[in-house]
LODRENSE-306042 format. One record per residue: z, x, y of N, C-alpha, C in turn; residue in one letter. Coordinates in steps of 0.2 Angstrom, whole numbers, plus 5000, padded with zeros to 4 digits. Layout:
{{Z; X; Y}; {Z; X; Y}; {Z; X; Y}; 'A'} ...
//
This chain:
{{5067; 4931; 4972}; {5062; 4927; 4975}; {5056; 4927; 4971}; 'X'} {{5053; 4921; 4970}; {5047; 4920; 4966}; {5041; 4918; 4971}; 'X'} {{5036; 4922; 4971}; {5030; 4921; 4976}; {5024; 4919; 4972}; 'X'} {{5021; 4913; 4974}; {5015; 4911; 4970}; {5009; 4913; 4974}; 'X'} {{5004; 4914; 4971}; {4997; 4914; 4974}; {4993; 4908; 4972}; 'X'} {{4991; 4904; 4977}; {4988; 4898; 4975}; {4981; 4898; 4979}; 'X'} {{4977; 4894; 4976}; {4970; 4893; 4979}; {4971; 4889; 4986}; 'X'} {{4968; 4891; 4991}; {4968; 4887; 4997}; {4966; 4880; 4997}; 'X'} {{4968; 4876; 5000}; {4966; 4869; 5000}; {4960; 4867; 5004}; 'X'} {{4958; 4871; 5008}; {4952; 4870; 5013}; {4946; 4869; 5009}; 'X'} {{4942; 4864; 5011}; {4935; 4864; 5008}; {4930; 4865; 5013}; 'X'} {{4924; 4867; 5010}; {4919; 4869; 5015}; {4920; 4876; 5018}; 'X'} {{4918; 4877; 5024}; {4919; 4883; 5028}; {4926; 4884; 5030}; 'X'} {{4928; 4890; 5031}; {4935; 4892; 5033}; {4934; 4898; 5037}; 'X'} {{4939; 4899; 5042}; {4939; 4905; 5046}; {4942; 4911; 5043}; 'X'} {{4940; 4917; 5045}; {4942; 4923; 5043}; {4943; 4927; 5049}; 'X'} {{4947; 4932; 5049}; {4949; 4937; 5054}; {4945; 4943; 5054}; 'X'} {{4943; 4945; 5060}; {4939; 4952; 5060}; {4944; 4957; 5062}; 'X'} {{4950; 4955; 5063}; {4955; 4960; 5065}; {4956; 4966; 5060}; 'X'} {{4956; 4972; 5063}; {4956; 4978; 5058}; {4951; 4980; 5054}; 'X'} {{4945; 4976; 5055}; {4939; 4977; 5050}; {4936; 4984; 5052}; 'X'} {{4937; 4987; 5058}; {4934; 4993; 5060}; {4938; 4999; 5057}; 'X'} {{4944; 4998; 5054}; {4948; 5003; 5051}; {4946; 5005; 5044}; 'X'} {{4944; 5012; 5043}; {4942; 5013; 5036}; {4947; 5012; 5031}; 'X'} {{4945; 5010; 5025}; {4950; 5008; 5019}; {4955; 5013; 5018}; 'X'} {{4953; 5019; 5018}; {4958; 5025; 5016}; {4964; 5025; 5021}; 'X'} {{4962; 5024; 5028}; {4967; 5024; 5033}; {4971; 5018; 5033}; 'X'} {{4968; 5012; 5031}; {4973; 5006; 5030}; {4978; 5007; 5025}; 'X'} {{4976; 5010; 5019}; {4980; 5012; 5013}; {4986; 5016; 5016}; 'X'} {{4984; 5022; 5019}; {4989; 5026; 5022}; {4994; 5023; 5027}; 'X'} {{4991; 5019; 5031}; {4996; 5015; 5036}; {5001; 5011; 5032}; 'X'} {{4998; 5008; 5027}; {5003; 5003; 5023}; {5008; 5008; 5019}; 'X'} {{5006; 5014; 5017}; {5011; 5018; 5014}; {5016; 5020; 5019}; 'X'} {{5014; 5022; 5025}; {5019; 5024; 5030}; {5023; 5019; 5032}; 'X'} {{5021; 5013; 5033}; {5025; 5007; 5034}; {5030; 5006; 5029}; 'X'} {{5029; 5006; 5023}; {5033; 5005; 5018}; {5039; 5011; 5017}; 'X'} {{5036; 5017; 5018}; {5041; 5022; 5018}; {5046; 5022; 5024}; 'X'} {{5044; 5019; 5030}; {5048; 5018; 5035}; {5054; 5014; 5034}; 'X'} {{5052; 5008; 5030}; {5057; 5003; 5028}; {5062; 5006; 5023}; 'X'} {{5060; 5011; 5019}; {5064; 5014; 5014}; {5067; 5021; 5016}; 'X'} {{5066; 5023; 5022}; {5069; 5029; 5025}; {5066; 5035; 5021}; 'X'} {{5060; 5035; 5019}; {5057; 5040; 5016}; {5053; 5044; 5021}; 'X'} {{5054; 5050; 5022}; {5051; 5054; 5027}; {5044; 5057; 5026}; 'X'} {{5043; 5058; 5019}; {5037; 5062; 5018}; {5033; 5059; 5012}; 'X'} {{5026; 5059; 5013}; {5022; 5057; 5007}; {5017; 5064; 5007}; 'X'} {{5017; 5066; 5001}; {5013; 5072; 4999}; {5006; 5070; 4996}; 'X'} {{5001; 5074; 4998}; {4995; 5072; 4995}; {4991; 5078; 4993}; 'X'} {{4987; 5077; 4988}; {4982; 5082; 4985}; {4975; 5079; 4984}; 'X'} {{4970; 5084; 4984}; {4964; 5081; 4982}; {4962; 5084; 4975}; 'X'} {{4959; 5080; 4971}; {4957; 5082; 4964}; {4951; 5086; 4965}; 'X'} {{4949; 5089; 4959}; {4943; 5093; 4958}; {4937; 5089; 4960}; 'X'} {{4937; 5082; 4959}; {4932; 5078; 4961}; {4932; 5075; 4968}; 'X'} {{4937; 5077; 4972}; {4938; 5075; 4979}; {4942; 5069; 4980}; 'X'} {{4945; 5066; 4975}; {4949; 5060; 4976}; {4956; 5062; 4979}; 'X'} {{4959; 5058; 4982}; {4965; 5059; 4986}; {4971; 5056; 4982}; 'X'} {{4976; 5059; 4980}; {4982; 5057; 4977}; {4988; 5058; 4980}; 'X'} {{4993; 5054; 4980}; {4999; 5054; 4984}; {5005; 5054; 4979}; 'X'} {{5011; 5057; 4982}; {5017; 5058; 4979}; {5022; 5057; 4984}; 'X'} {{5027; 5052; 4983}; {5032; 5051; 4988}; {5038; 5056; 4986}; 'X'} {{5042; 5057; 4991}; {5048; 5061; 4990}; {5052; 5059; 4984}; 'X'} {{5054; 5063; 4980}; {5058; 5061; 4974}; {5054; 5060; 4967}; 'X'} {{5047; 5059; 4968}; {5043; 5058; 4963}; {5040; 5065; 4960}; 'X'} {{5038; 5065; 4954}; {5035; 5071; 4952}; {5028; 5071; 4951}; 'X'} {{5025; 5065; 4950}; {5018; 5064; 4948}; {5014; 5061; 4954}; 'X'} {{5008; 5063; 4955}; {5004; 5061; 4960}; {5000; 5055; 4957}; 'X'} {{4998; 5050; 4962}; {4995; 5044; 4959}; {4990; 5041; 4965}; 'X'} {{4986; 5036; 4963}; {4982; 5034; 4968}; {4985; 5030; 4974}; 'X'} {{4982; 5029; 4979}; {4985; 5025; 4985}; {4988; 5019; 4983}; 'X'} {{4984; 5015; 4979}; {4986; 5008; 4977}; {4992; 5008; 4973}; 'X'} {{4992; 5013; 4968}; {4998; 5013; 4964}; {5004; 5016; 4968}; 'X'} {{5003; 5020; 4973}; {5009; 5022; 4977}; {5011; 5016; 4981}; 'X'} {{5007; 5012; 4984}; {5009; 5006; 4987}; {5013; 5002; 4983}; 'X'} {{5010; 5001; 4977}; {5014; 4996; 4972}; {5021; 4999; 4971}; 'X'} {{5022; 5005; 4970}; {5028; 5008; 4968}; {5033; 5008; 4974}; 'X'} {{5030; 5009; 4980}; {5034; 5008; 4986}; {5037; 5001; 4987}; 'X'} {{5032; 4996; 4986}; {5034; 4989; 4987}; {5039; 4987; 4982}; 'X'} {{5039; 4990; 4976}; {5044; 4988; 4971}; {5051; 4991; 4973}; 'X'} {{5051; 4997; 4976}; {5057; 5000; 4978}; {5060; 4996; 4984}; 'X'} {{5055; 4993; 4988}; {5058; 4989; 4993}; {5061; 4983; 4991}; 'X'} {{5058; 4980; 4986}; {5061; 4974; 4983}; {5068; 4976; 4979}; 'X'} {{5068; 4981; 4976}; {5074; 4984; 4973}; {5080; 4985; 4978}; 'X'} {{5078; 4987; 4984}; {5083; 4989; 4989}; {5085; 4982; 4992}; 'X'} {{5081; 4977; 4992}; {5084; 4970; 4995}; {5088; 4967; 4990}; 'X'} {{5089; 4969; 4984}; {5093; 4965; 4979}; {5100; 4967; 4979}; 'X'} 
//
């Protein structure tokens, strides 16, 4: 399946949603990781804090920790592979 990203056709003002805007960004990213892991039957995501306080994640079966966004990308790619 090929998905395109295209500029919206609306002109002028447009509506946006305020839904979930009260959820902190890190919590949103962790919810996304949990949702993807549920689809992939992955039970555990490990996390560690770096010396500078950043949070890094590792899914079961991986050896390296990575940022939340890279973990989400990896999980989404695994989900696509599973669908093939």
